[in-house]
C-alpha positions, 0 to 999 in steps of 0.5 A: 530474518536477520538484516544480513540474511535479508541482504543476501536474499536481495543480492540473489535478486540482483538488488544489493542492499547492505545490512547497514543500508537495511538498518538505515531503512528500518530506522527511518522516521519523520523529521523532528521539528527543526531537524535537518534531513542531511543530519539523519542516518536513514536511507529512503526507499525507492519503488525498486527497493520496495518491490525487492524487499516485498519479494524477499520477505514474501509480502505485498508491497502494501505491507510496508505502506501502512501499519498492520491494523485497521484501528486508529488513524494513519498519516498518509502525508503531511496534513492528511490523516485518515482512519487506518480502515479508510487508508487500507480500503484506498491502498487496496483499491477498494474505494476512494479515500473520500466519497462525496455526500449523496454519491450514487456509487459513481465514486467507487466505480470510477476509483476502481475503473482507474485503479484496477484492471478488468477482472479485478473490478467490483462494479456491482451494486454497493456492497455486492461482492463480485468481479468485473469481467470483460463480459460485465459484472459477475456476482460472487456465488453464494457459499 
C-alpha cells in the first residue's frame, strides 16, 4: 500500500495523517550518539496512531512493536535487550520477560492474571494448552 493510499484510508477512519507524516513515521530511527532530537525529520507515534495504522493495514498493533521474527535479540528500551522469542512471548501476554529461578508457575500465572481478561488466560499446568474461563481452567481438546 502506498503512503498516499494509507493516508486516504486513515482519513476515512477519522485519523488524518498526511503522506509526509507517514513518511516521517516510517523513517523513524534511534538517535545517533550526539544527535539532537530536534534536528530529526521523524514523527513519533501515539497509541491512537498505532491503533489506526493497525486497523488500516489489517494487522495487530503488536506487529509494529517488534520485528517479524523470533530469532535474534530485540532492544525493548535503552539497556533492556532480550531474545526476540522472549519479547514476543511477553508482548502477547504468554509469559513475563523473566521468570525467577525455581518458580513453581506462579510468575506465569500472575502475569496472565494481570495481563489478560478471563477467557484468554492459560492457567493450567506448565505447558498444558487451554483457557481460563469463569468456571476454571479448560484444557484444549486433543486433535
